[in-house]
C-alpha positions in Angstrom: 64.5 -37.8 24.8 61.0 -37.6 24.4 59.2 -40.9 24.0 55.6 -42.1 22.8 53.4 -45.2 23.3 52.9 -48.0 20.8 49.4 -46.7 20.4 50.4 -43.2 19.4 53.1 -44.5 17.0 50.6 -46.6 15.2 48.3 -43.7 14.8 51.1 -41.2 13.8 52.4 -44.0 10.9 49.0 -45.1 10.0 49.2 -48.7 11.1 47.9 -51.1 14.0 49.4 -51.4 17.2 50.2 -55.0 16.6 52.3 -54.0 13.5 54.5 -51.7 15.6 54.8 -54.5 18.3 56.1 -56.7 15.4 58.6 -54.2 14.0 60.0 -53.8 17.7 60.2 -57.4 18.1 62.1 -57.5 14.8 64.6 -54.7 15.9 63.5 -52.5 13.3 62.7 -49.6 15.5 65.7 -48.4 16.8 65.8 -46.7 20.4 62.7 -48.6 21.6 62.8 -49.3 25.1 60.6 -51.3 27.6 59.3 -49.7 30.8 57.8 -52.6 32.8 55.1 -54.5 30.2 54.9 -51.3 27.9 57.2 -50.2 24.8 58.1 -46.6 24.6 59.5 -45.4 21.0 61.5 -42.2 20.6 59.0 -39.5 19.4 61.5 -38.8 16.5 61.6 -42.4 15.3 61.3 -43.1 11.6 59.0 -45.6 10.2 60.9 -48.5 8.8 60.2 -49.6 5.2 57.7 -52.3 4.5 59.8 -55.5 3.7 56.8 -57.6 2.5 56.6 -58.2 -1.1 53.8 -58.6 -3.4 53.5 -62.3 -4.3 51.0 -62.1 -6.9 51.4 -64.5 -9.7 49.6 -62.9 -12.3 49.2 -59.1 -12.3 45.6 -57.9 -13.2 45.0 -57.4 -16.8 43.6 -54.3 -18.2 40.3 -54.5 -19.8 40.0 -52.0 -22.8 36.1 -50.9 -23.3 
């Protein structure tokens, strides 16, 4: 199995390396393995869905000109 680093995964998914580390910590990335102090992610790992939700109280109102 081929592995890539956290930094490479972040570039591939368009997120920050810290966000990838947070996903690993939560267990959202299946197959992630720790080698010493570095994490390696399977090359074919799918990006988990973003579970955060928009907590806006009022949606933006459209202004008709």
